[in-house]
C-alpha positions in Angstrom: 8.0 40.9 -45.3 4.4 40.4 -44.3 2.7 37.3 -45.7 -1.0 37.0 -46.6 -2.5 33.7 -45.4 -3.3 31.3 -48.2 -6.9 31.0 -47.0 -7.4 34.8 -47.5 -5.9 34.5 -51.0 -8.2 31.7 -51.8 -11.3 33.6 -50.8 -10.2 36.6 -52.7 -9.7 34.5 -55.8 -13.2 33.1 -55.6 -14.7 36.6 -55.2 -12.8 37.8 -58.3 -14.3 35.2 -60.5 -17.7 36.4 -61.8 -20.5 34.1 -60.7 -18.3 31.6 -58.9 -19.1 32.9 -55.4 -22.8 32.9 -56.2 -22.7 29.4 -57.7 -21.1 28.0 -54.5 -23.7 29.5 -52.2 -26.4 27.2 -51.0 -29.8 28.3 -52.2 -32.7 27.4 -49.9 -35.6 25.6 -51.5 -38.8 27.6 -51.4 -42.3 26.4 -50.6 -44.8 26.7 -53.5 -48.2 28.1 -52.6 -51.0 25.7 -53.5 -48.5 23.0 -54.1 -49.1 19.3 -54.6 -49.9 16.9 -57.5 -53.1 18.0 -59.3 -52.9 15.8 -62.4 -54.9 12.5 -62.0 -52.7 9.4 -62.1 -49.5 11.2 -61.4 -47.4 11.2 -58.2 -43.9 12.2 -57.2 -41.1 12.3 -54.6 -38.9 15.0 -53.5 -35.2 14.4 -52.9 -34.2 12.8 -49.6 -32.1 15.9 -48.7 -35.1 18.1 -49.2 -37.3 15.8 -47.1 -34.6 15.8 -44.4 -35.0 19.6 -44.3 -38.7 19.2 -43.5 -40.2 19.7 -46.9 -42.8 17.5 -48.6 -44.3 16.9 -52.0 -46.8 19.6 -51.3 -44.0 22.2 -51.3 -43.7 21.7 -55.1 -46.5 21.9 -57.7 -47.6 19.7 -60.7 -50.7 20.9 -62.5 -52.3 21.1 -65.9 -52.0 24.3 -68.0 -53.9 23.7 -71.2 -52.1 20.8 -73.0 -49.0 21.3 -70.8 -47.9 20.0 -67.4 -46.9 23.0 -65.3 -44.2 22.4 -62.8 -43.1 24.8 -60.1 -40.6 23.8 -57.4 -39.9 24.1 -54.4 -37.7 21.1 -53.5 -36.1 19.1 -56.2 -38.6 16.5 -57.3 -39.3 13.6 -59.7 -42.8 13.1 -61.1 -44.2 10.0 -62.8 -47.4 8.2 -63.7 -47.2 4.4 -62.8 -48.9 3.7 -66.2 -46.0 5.1 -68.1 -43.5 2.3 -68.7 -41.0 1.6 -71.5 -39.0 -1.6 -72.3 -36.6 -3.0 -74.8 -35.5 -0.4 -77.4 -37.4 2.9 -77.0 -37.2 6.7 -77.0 -38.9 9.0 -74.5 -39.2 12.6 -75.4 -40.7 15.9 -74.2 -40.4 19.6 -74.7 -39.6 21.8 -71.7 -40.3 25.5 -71.8 -39.0 27.8 -69.1 -41.1 30.9 -69.6 -38.9 33.1 -67.4 -35.3 31.8 -67.0 -34.1 31.9 -63.4 -37.3 33.6 -62.2 -37.2 31.6 -58.9 -33.5 31.2 -58.4 -30.2 33.0 -58.4 -28.4 30.5 -60.7 -29.5 28.0 -63.4 -31.3 24.9 -62.3 -32.1 21.9 -64.5 -35.2 20.0 -65.8 -35.5 16.9 -67.9 -36.5 13.3 -68.4 -36.4 10.2 -66.3 -36.2 6.7 -67.6 -35.6 3.1 -66.3 -37.5 3.9 -63.0 -37.7 1.1 -60.5 -39.0 1.3 -56.9 -39.9 5.0 -57.4 -41.0 6.5 -54.1 -39.0 4.1 -52.0 -35.6 4.2 -50.4 -34.5 1.6 -53.0 -35.5 3.6 -56.1 -33.3 3.7 -59.2 -33.5 5.7 -62.4 -31.5 7.6 -64.9 -32.1 11.2 -66.0 -30.9 13.8 -68.5 -31.6 17.4 -67.7 -30.8 20.7 -69.4 -30.1 24.1 -68.0 -31.0 27.4 -69.7 -27.3 28.4 -69.8 -26.3 25.9 -72.4 -25.2 23.0 -70.2 -26.7 19.6 -69.3 -26.3 16.7 -66.8 -26.8 13.0 -67.0 -27.2 11.5 -63.5 -29.0 8.7 -61.7 -30.0 6.9 -58.5 -29.2 3.3 -58.0 -30.4 3.8 -55.2 -27.3 5.9 -54.3 -26.7 8.9 -56.6 -24.3 8.5 -59.5 -23.0 10.9 -62.1 -22.4 10.1 -65.8 -20.9 13.4 -67.0 -19.4 14.9 -63.9 -20.6 16.9 -60.9 -21.3 20.0 -62.8 -22.3 18.4 -66.2 -21.0 19.9 -69.4 -21.7 22.5 -72.0 -23.0 21.7 -75.5 -23.8 24.0 -78.4 -27.1 22.1 -78.9 -28.5 23.2 -75.5 -30.4 26.4 -75.9 -29.3 29.5 -73.9 -31.8 32.0 -72.6 -31.2 35.6 -73.7 -31.0 36.6 -70.1 -32.8 36.3 -66.7 -36.5 36.5 -67.1 -36.4 35.5 -70.8 -37.9 32.3 -72.3 -35.9 29.2 -73.3 -37.1 25.9 -74.7 -35.4 22.5 -74.7 -36.5 19.4 -76.6 -35.1 16.4 -74.7 -35.1 12.8 -75.7 -33.6 9.7 -74.0 -33.2 6.5 -76.0 -32.3 2.9 -75.4 -31.2 1.2 -78.6 -29.2 -2.0 -78.8 -26.2 -1.6 -76.5 -26.5 2.2 -76.1 -28.3 4.7 -73.9 -28.3 8.2 -75.3 -29.6 11.7 -74.5 -30.5 14.1 -77.3 -31.2 17.8 -76.8 -32.8 19.8 -79.5 -32.1 17.1 -82.0 -28.5 16.5 -81.2 -27.1 13.5 -79.3 -25.2 15.2 -76.4 -24.4 12.0 -74.4 -24.0 8.3 -75.4 -23.1 5.5 -73.1 -22.7 1.7 -73.4 -25.6 0.0 -71.6 -23.0 -1.8 -69.5 -21.9 1.6 -68.1 -25.4 2.3 -66.7 -26.7 -1.2 -65.9 -24.2 -2.1 -63.3 -23.7 -2.6 -59.6 -24.6 0.6 -57.8 -26.4 2.0 -60.8 -29.4 0.6 -62.7 -30.7 -2.9 -62.6 -32.3 -2.5 -66.1 -33.1 0.1 -68.7 -36.7 -1.1 -68.6 -39.1 0.7 -66.2 -41.1 3.8 -65.6 -40.4 7.1 -67.3 -41.2 10.6 -66.1 -39.8 14.1 -65.5 -37.4 15.7 -63.0 -36.9 19.2 -61.9 -34.2 20.9 -59.8 -35.3 23.1 -56.9 -36.7 26.6 -57.3 -37.6 26.1 -61.0 -40.6 26.7 -63.2 -41.3 25.2 -66.6 -44.1 23.8 -68.9 -43.8 20.3 -70.2 -45.5 19.2 -73.4 -45.4 16.1 -75.7 -44.2 13.6 -73.1 -44.4 10.3 -75.0 -42.6 7.1 -75.7 -42.0 5.6 -79.2 -40.6 2.3 -80.4 -38.2 1.9 -83.3 
């Protein structure tokens, strides 16, 4: 009897699962025309892997669009204003509107909030972020300064995270990150989707503190408008 090699069977299995083959492909980060940071007081940094591929902050774009911040990437990037800090107990919130879901990519990419930023723009930076995808999933990750994951490599689904009706359709997410007492939480569209003991994020290899800069973060090849970025105290 002729046997089919296991590697062939494995490849065939991947191809038979809708979307899995595409999701495992590496999508190249584009370069945004007219890129750079065009909002006074703001700056940013692209991910080290993107920089290693020869890209710079000018390959992504942060600009004003009415009362919104308009972000178009390019390489995955974190943006912040050094004047924006939060300490003690606080909540940082903003609304992210993706006008055309997946208009620049072939699979969903995330966008969200950054808190607890220290040493941003250096090789010793640390921060925590919560980001939503337009397919109903979210991730909580950080740098300390090495990357760390709080809810797994691919994140998780939650009914509170809005889903776009389809590619090219709009989707909006209201994201909030809170530090209160001994907890660090992320809420999306009014529902807490992730809650951690502070000791789980302020630890060796993770954060040195939950105090620090706050800002926004976008995956590569993504476009969205950000409004209402603000910090409140209890």
